[in-house]
VMD Tcl script that builds the backbone (N, CA, C; Angstrom):
set m [mol new atoms 276]
animate dup $m
set s [atomselect $m all]
$s set {name element resname resid chain x y z} {
  {N N MET 1 A 32.899 96.122 3.847}
  {CA C MET 1 A 31.638 96.336 4.186}
  {C C MET 1 A 31.041 95.479 2.765}
  {N N SER 2 A 31.406 96.047 1.356}
  {CA C SER 2 A 31.458 95.343 0.292}
  {C C SER 2 A 30.547 94.303 0.462}
  {N N ASN 3 A 31.009 93.511 1.525}
  {CA C ASN 3 A 30.484 91.922 1.611}
  {C C ASN 3 A 28.963 91.877 2.344}
  {N N PHE 4 A 28.344 92.466 3.243}
  {CA C PHE 4 A 27.213 92.566 4.172}
  {C C PHE 4 A 26.169 93.244 2.397}
  {N N ILE 5 A 26.840 94.509 1.557}
  {CA C ILE 5 A 26.112 95.047 1.100}
  {C C ILE 5 A 26.061 93.742 -0.154}
  {N N GLU 6 A 26.594 92.761 -0.878}
  {CA C GLU 6 A 26.414 91.692 -1.419}
  {C C GLU 6 A 25.429 90.854 -0.950}
  {N N ASP 7 A 25.872 90.342 0.250}
  {CA C ASP 7 A 24.968 89.727 0.690}
  {C C ASP 7 A 23.970 90.013 1.100}
  {N N LEU 8 A 22.560 91.237 1.396}
  {CA C LEU 8 A 22.043 92.821 1.103}
  {C C LEU 8 A 21.209 91.780 0.014}
  {N N TYR 9 A 22.105 92.847 -1.511}
  {CA C TYR 9 A 22.048 92.027 -2.261}
  {C C TYR 9 A 21.143 90.777 -2.995}
  {N N TYR 10 A 21.989 89.491 -2.597}
  {CA C TYR 10 A 21.347 88.336 -3.148}
  {C C TYR 10 A 20.214 87.119 -1.533}
  {N N GLY 11 A 19.741 88.356 -0.953}
  {CA C GLY 11 A 18.649 88.328 -0.319}
  {C C GLY 11 A 19.703 87.584 1.466}
  {N N ASN 12 A 20.361 87.167 1.592}
  {CA C ASN 12 A 21.109 86.614 2.483}
  {C C ASN 12 A 21.286 87.129 3.504}
  {N N ILE 13 A 21.145 88.693 3.562}
  {CA C ILE 13 A 20.040 88.979 5.113}
  {C C ILE 13 A 18.722 89.607 4.276}
  {N N GLU 14 A 17.948 89.255 5.296}
  {CA C GLU 14 A 16.430 90.026 4.751}
  {C C GLU 14 A 15.952 90.743 5.504}
  {N N PRO 15 A 15.842 92.373 5.858}
  {CA C PRO 15 A 15.932 92.935 6.819}
  {C C PRO 15 A 13.865 93.251 6.848}
  {N N GLN 16 A 13.716 92.364 5.979}
  {CA C GLN 16 A 12.413 92.817 5.589}
  {C C GLN 16 A 11.577 91.750 4.257}
  {N N GLU 17 A 10.483 91.061 4.794}
  {CA C GLU 17 A 9.772 89.689 3.548}
  {C C GLU 17 A 10.784 91.127 1.820}
  {N N LEU 18 A 11.326 89.824 1.201}
  {CA C LEU 18 A 11.341 90.966 0.197}
  {C C LEU 18 A 10.342 90.738 -1.274}
  {N N SER 19 A 9.553 91.417 -2.367}
  {CA C SER 19 A 8.933 91.066 -2.785}
  {C C SER 19 A 9.438 90.514 -3.782}
  {N N THR 20 A 9.559 89.548 -4.931}
  {CA C THR 20 A 9.310 89.045 -6.371}
  {C C THR 20 A 9.162 89.384 -7.047}
  {N N GLU 21 A 8.010 90.079 -7.173}
  {CA C GLU 21 A 6.622 90.421 -8.045}
  {C C GLU 21 A 7.567 91.580 -8.811}
  {N N PHE 22 A 7.568 90.476 -10.173}
  {CA C PHE 22 A 7.858 92.074 -10.796}
  {C C PHE 22 A 6.754 93.236 -11.503}
  {N N SER 23 A 7.536 94.445 -12.195}
  {CA C SER 23 A 6.376 95.430 -13.103}
  {C C SER 23 A 5.594 94.419 -13.994}
  {N N GLY 24 A 4.878 95.885 -14.215}
  {CA C GLY 24 A 4.205 95.082 -15.398}
  {C C GLY 24 A 4.815 95.207 -16.604}
  {N N LYS 25 A 5.405 96.264 -16.476}
  {CA C LYS 25 A 6.499 96.428 -17.554}
  {C C LYS 25 A 7.700 95.778 -17.876}
  {N N LEU 26 A 8.111 95.230 -16.572}
  {CA C LEU 26 A 8.899 94.048 -16.790}
  {C C LEU 26 A 8.523 92.849 -16.948}
  {N N LYS 27 A 7.268 92.267 -16.699}
  {CA C LYS 27 A 6.906 90.903 -16.868}
  {C C LYS 27 A 6.456 90.589 -18.673}
  {N N LYS 28 A 6.498 92.055 -19.010}
  {CA C LYS 28 A 5.703 92.134 -20.687}
  {C C LYS 28 A 7.259 91.406 -21.331}
  {N N LYS 29 A 8.426 92.655 -20.445}
  {CA C LYS 29 A 10.076 92.224 -21.305}
  {C C LYS 29 A 9.959 91.087 -21.103}
  {N N LEU 30 A 10.349 90.227 -19.909}
  {CA C LEU 30 A 10.948 89.051 -19.933}
  {C C LEU 30 A 9.994 87.896 -20.771}
  {N N SER 31 A 8.678 87.875 -20.816}
  {CA C SER 31 A 7.731 87.213 -21.696}
  {C C SER 31 A 8.000 87.473 -23.400}
  {N N GLN 32 A 8.536 88.729 -23.772}
  {CA C GLN 32 A 8.947 88.804 -24.781}
  {C C GLN 32 A 9.878 88.276 -25.155}
  {N N LEU 33 A 11.058 87.629 -24.187}
  {CA C LEU 33 A 12.593 88.055 -23.863}
  {C C LEU 33 A 12.409 86.828 -24.353}
  {N N ALA 34 A 11.535 86.001 -23.821}
  {CA C ALA 34 A 11.852 84.258 -23.574}
  {C C ALA 34 A 11.037 83.351 -24.647}
  {N N GLU 35 A 10.147 84.172 -25.509}
  {CA C GLU 35 A 9.949 83.959 -26.333}
  {C C GLU 35 A 10.624 84.032 -27.819}
  {N N LYS 36 A 11.123 84.877 -27.698}
  {CA C LYS 36 A 12.350 84.903 -29.147}
  {C C LYS 36 A 13.455 83.791 -28.783}
  {N N GLU 37 A 13.718 83.802 -27.322}
  {CA C GLU 37 A 14.740 82.934 -26.709}
  {C C GLU 37 A 14.550 81.076 -27.444}
  {N N GLU 38 A 13.096 81.476 -27.245}
  {CA C GLU 38 A 12.618 79.797 -28.065}
  {C C GLU 38 A 12.393 80.239 -29.045}
  {N N GLN 39 A 11.845 80.281 -29.946}
  {CA C GLN 39 A 12.121 81.119 -31.276}
  {C C GLN 39 A 13.475 80.752 -31.775}
  {N N LEU 40 A 14.562 81.226 -31.144}
  {CA C LEU 40 A 15.215 81.493 -31.640}
  {C C LEU 40 A 16.692 79.498 -32.044}
  {N N THR 41 A 16.035 79.156 -30.497}
  {CA C THR 41 A 16.374 77.488 -30.148}
  {C C THR 41 A 16.258 77.033 -30.840}
  {N N VAL 42 A 14.563 77.124 -31.172}
  {CA C VAL 42 A 14.000 75.967 -32.522}
  {C C VAL 42 A 14.679 76.746 -34.013}
  {N N ARG 43 A 15.121 77.768 -34.066}
  {CA C ARG 43 A 15.138 77.462 -35.409}
  {C C ARG 43 A 17.002 77.232 -35.782}
  {N N LEU 44 A 18.097 77.100 -34.780}
  {CA C LEU 44 A 19.073 77.195 -34.762}
  {C C LEU 44 A 19.349 76.070 -34.940}
  {N N ASN 45 A 20.453 74.995 -35.224}
  {CA C ASN 45 A 20.735 74.169 -35.470}
  {C C ASN 45 A 22.301 73.780 -35.391}
  {N N GLY 46 A 22.906 72.599 -34.594}
  {CA C GLY 46 A 23.960 71.992 -34.727}
  {C C GLY 46 A 25.481 73.225 -33.398}
  {N N GLU 47 A 26.010 73.552 -34.032}
  {CA C GLU 47 A 27.232 75.171 -33.446}
  {C C GLU 47 A 26.166 76.250 -33.444}
  {N N ASP 48 A 25.371 76.545 -33.762}
  {CA C ASP 48 A 24.951 77.555 -34.082}
  {C C ASP 48 A 23.745 78.327 -33.104}
  {N N LYS 49 A 23.422 76.808 -32.490}
  {CA C LYS 49 A 22.472 76.415 -31.385}
  {C C LYS 49 A 23.377 76.836 -29.941}
  {N N GLU 50 A 24.526 75.911 -30.478}
  {CA C GLU 50 A 25.210 75.916 -29.284}
  {C C GLU 50 A 25.684 77.379 -28.876}
  {N N LEU 51 A 26.017 78.252 -29.908}
  {CA C LEU 51 A 26.460 79.374 -29.841}
  {C C LEU 51 A 25.672 80.120 -29.382}
  {N N PHE 52 A 24.492 80.358 -29.726}
  {CA C PHE 52 A 23.794 81.241 -28.983}
  {C C PHE 52 A 23.050 80.964 -27.526}
  {N N GLN 53 A 22.964 79.298 -27.729}
  {CA C GLN 53 A 22.734 78.975 -25.588}
  {C C GLN 53 A 24.240 79.832 -24.881}
  {N N LYS 54 A 25.130 79.393 -25.253}
  {CA C LYS 54 A 26.289 80.170 -24.689}
  {C C LYS 54 A 26.398 82.014 -24.573}
  {N N TYR 55 A 26.313 82.386 -25.228}
  {CA C TYR 55 A 25.502 84.072 -25.708}
  {C C TYR 55 A 24.178 83.634 -24.533}
  {N N VAL 56 A 23.675 83.391 -24.209}
  {CA C VAL 56 A 22.503 83.101 -22.979}
  {C C VAL 56 A 22.611 83.421 -21.720}
  {N N SER 57 A 24.304 82.159 -21.363}
  {CA C SER 57 A 24.165 81.982 -20.784}
  {C C SER 57 A 25.440 82.883 -19.604}
  {N N ASP 58 A 25.687 83.455 -20.761}
  {CA C ASP 58 A 26.674 84.663 -20.600}
  {C C ASP 58 A 26.232 85.777 -20.346}
  {N N TYR 59 A 25.216 86.238 -20.997}
  {CA C TYR 59 A 24.745 87.221 -20.988}
  {C C TYR 59 A 23.971 87.498 -20.100}
  {N N THR 60 A 23.328 86.452 -19.047}
  {CA C THR 60 A 22.526 86.488 -17.969}
  {C C THR 60 A 23.746 86.821 -17.095}
  {N N GLU 61 A 24.547 85.980 -17.168}
  {CA C GLU 61 A 25.893 86.052 -15.644}
  {C C GLU 61 A 25.995 87.791 -15.448}
  {N N PHE 62 A 26.596 87.783 -16.906}
  {CA C PHE 62 A 26.546 89.708 -17.066}
  {C C PHE 62 A 25.400 90.358 -16.522}
  {N N SER 63 A 24.450 89.983 -16.720}
  {CA C SER 63 A 23.616 91.397 -15.820}
  {C C SER 63 A 23.061 90.516 -14.566}
  {N N SER 64 A 23.553 89.793 -14.053}
  {CA C SER 64 A 23.293 89.617 -12.683}
  {C C SER 64 A 24.474 90.123 -12.034}
  {N N ILE 65 A 25.958 89.971 -12.916}
  {CA C ILE 65 A 26.858 91.008 -11.550}
  {C C ILE 65 A 26.823 92.107 -11.942}
  {N N SER 66 A 25.972 92.719 -13.215}
  {CA C SER 66 A 25.969 94.420 -13.637}
  {C C SER 66 A 24.446 94.494 -12.364}
  {N N ASN 67 A 23.848 94.291 -12.490}
  {CA C ASN 67 A 22.728 94.206 -11.678}
  {C C ASN 67 A 23.005 94.364 -10.088}
  {N N ALA 68 A 24.243 93.899 -9.391}
  {CA C ALA 68 A 24.546 93.559 -8.550}
  {C C ALA 68 A 25.568 94.484 -8.497}
  {N N ASP 69 A 26.855 95.095 -9.313}
  {CA C ASP 69 A 27.245 96.394 -8.803}
  {C C ASP 69 A 26.455 98.023 -8.650}
  {N N SER 70 A 25.311 97.644 -9.650}
  {CA C SER 70 A 24.784 98.883 -9.715}
  {C C SER 70 A 23.982 99.143 -8.527}
  {N N PHE 71 A 23.748 97.719 -8.014}
  {CA C PHE 71 A 22.775 97.801 -6.442}
  {C C PHE 71 A 23.828 98.163 -5.708}
  {N N ILE 72 A 24.957 97.628 -5.636}
  {CA C ILE 72 A 25.974 98.269 -4.689}
  {C C ILE 72 A 26.633 99.777 -4.603}
  {N N SER 73 A 26.860 100.154 -5.408}
  {CA C SER 73 A 26.578 101.941 -6.545}
  {C C SER 73 A 25.924 102.502 -5.440}
  {N N GLY 74 A 24.455 102.144 -5.836}
  {CA C GLY 74 A 23.313 103.017 -5.096}
  {C C GLY 74 A 23.114 102.823 -4.246}
  {N N PHE 75 A 23.409 101.991 -2.805}
  {CA C PHE 75 A 23.765 101.714 -1.446}
  {C C PHE 75 A 24.838 102.337 -1.062}
  {N N ARG 76 A 26.362 102.590 -2.042}
  {CA C ARG 76 A 27.215 103.814 -1.245}
  {C C ARG 76 A 26.845 104.943 -1.160}
  {N N LEU 77 A 25.810 104.807 -2.601}
  {CA C LEU 77 A 25.593 106.542 -2.278}
  {C C LEU 77 A 24.677 107.133 -1.888}
  {N N GLY 78 A 23.927 106.586 -1.282}
  {CA C GLY 78 A 22.894 107.143 -0.288}
  {C C GLY 78 A 22.862 106.965 0.762}
  {N N ALA 79 A 24.395 106.341 1.176}
  {CA C ALA 79 A 25.106 106.276 2.017}
  {C C ALA 79 A 25.791 107.613 2.597}
  {N N ARG 80 A 26.183 107.972 1.287}
  {CA C ARG 80 A 27.193 109.275 1.238}
  {C C ARG 80 A 26.033 110.031 1.340}
  {N N PHE 81 A 25.268 110.065 0.730}
  {CA C PHE 81 A 23.938 110.893 1.174}
  {C C PHE 81 A 23.763 110.857 2.973}
  {N N THR 82 A 23.198 110.079 3.161}
  {CA C THR 82 A 23.077 109.811 5.056}
  {C C THR 82 A 24.423 110.607 5.872}
  {N N TYR 83 A 25.486 110.139 5.281}
  {CA C TYR 83 A 26.605 110.259 6.396}
  {C C TYR 83 A 25.999 112.092 6.164}
  {N N ASP 84 A 26.064 112.482 4.572}
  {CA C ASP 84 A 26.178 114.301 4.616}
  {C C ASP 84 A 25.525 114.656 5.318}
  {N N THR 85 A 24.297 113.857 5.436}
  {CA C THR 85 A 22.767 114.952 5.809}
  {C C THR 85 A 23.239 114.563 7.571}
  {N N PHE 86 A 23.935 113.609 8.334}
  {CA C PHE 86 A 23.603 113.737 9.563}
  {C C PHE 86 A 24.930 113.832 10.625}
  {N N ILE 87 A 26.298 113.724 9.301}
  {CA C ILE 87 A 26.692 113.382 10.244}
  {C C ILE 87 A 28.049 115.172 10.009}
  {N N LYS 88 A 28.111 114.676 8.469}
  {CA C LYS 88 A 29.280 116.177 8.059}
  {C C LYS 88 A 28.346 117.704 8.445}
  {N N ASN 89 A 27.194 117.482 8.490}
  {CA C ASN 89 A 26.708 119.171 8.594}
  {C C ASN 89 A 26.506 119.765 9.655}
  {N N THR 90 A 26.488 117.980 11.333}
  {CA C THR 90 A 26.497 118.135 12.548}
  {C C THR 90 A 28.218 118.931 13.074}
  {N N LYS 91 A 29.197 119.102 12.642}
  {CA C LYS 91 A 30.323 119.131 12.696}
  {C C LYS 91 A 30.857 120.555 12.937}
  {N N GLY 92 A 29.508 121.318 12.578}
  {CA C GLY 92 A 29.066 123.221 12.433}
  {C C GLY 92 A 30.347 123.612 11.273}
}
mol reanalyze $m
mol bondsrecalc $m
mol representation Tube
mol addrep $m
C-alpha cells in the first residue's frame, strides 16, 4: 500500500488537478531562503563554497524525504479515522 501512497505523493496518481501554488507565507520564506543561499554562495570560496552547496543539496533531499514520510503518515492516520468511522463502529 505504501507504493500507492508514495505514487500519490509524488504526483504519479492525479485524482484531480493539483495546485502547485504556494501560500503567501511559503512564497515569502522561499524567497528569503533563495536570497540567503545566493548571498552565501557569492561570499564563499573554494572548499567552503563546495561544502555549502553539498549541504544545500543534502538538506533539500532530506526535506523531500521527510515531507514524503509526513504525507504517508498523515494519509495512514486519515485511513485509520475512516476505518474507525465506517467499519469498526458498524460491527456492533
